[in-house]
C-alpha positions in Angstrom: -1.4 -8.2 3.5 -2.5 -4.6 3.3 -1.8 -4.4 -0.5 -3.9 -7.4 -1.3 -7.0 -6.9 -3.4 -10.0 -6.9 -1.1 -8.1 -6.2 2.1 -10.2 -4.6 4.8 -13.9 -4.4 5.4 -15.7 -2.6 2.6 -13.8 0.6 3.1 -13.1 1.2 -0.6 -10.6 -0.1 -3.1 -7.7 0.0 -0.7 -4.0 0.3 -1.6 -4.0 -2.5 -4.2 -4.7 -0.1 -7.2 -2.2 2.4 -5.8 0.6 -0.1 -5.7 -0.3 -1.4 -9.2 -0.3 2.1 -10.7 3.0 3.0 -9.1 4.7 -0.2 -10.2 4.1 0.7 -13.8 6.5 3.6 -13.4 9.0 1.6 -11.3 8.0 3.2 -8.0 7.5 0.9 -5.0 5.4 1.4 -1.9 5.7 -0.6 1.3 3.8 -0.4 4.6 6.4 -0.4 7.4 4.2 0.8 10.4 4.0 -1.0 13.7 0.7 -2.2 15.2 -0.7 0.3 17.6 1.6 3.1 16.4 -0.2 4.1 13.2 0.4 3.7 9.5 3.7 4.3 7.8 4.5 3.9 4.2 7.8 4.0 2.4 7.9 5.0 -1.3 11.0 4.3 -3.4 11.5 5.9 -6.8 14.1 4.8 -9.3 
């Protein structure tokens, strides 16, 4: 999954820390893109 720690191929920290930091404030982030159509993220705030 894209939010797992270590996802990808040495391209940086990834989205794992972003999701963890946002979750502290109750904000959620989900990846809802379709393969071949680019990335799409949905952010939900309380």
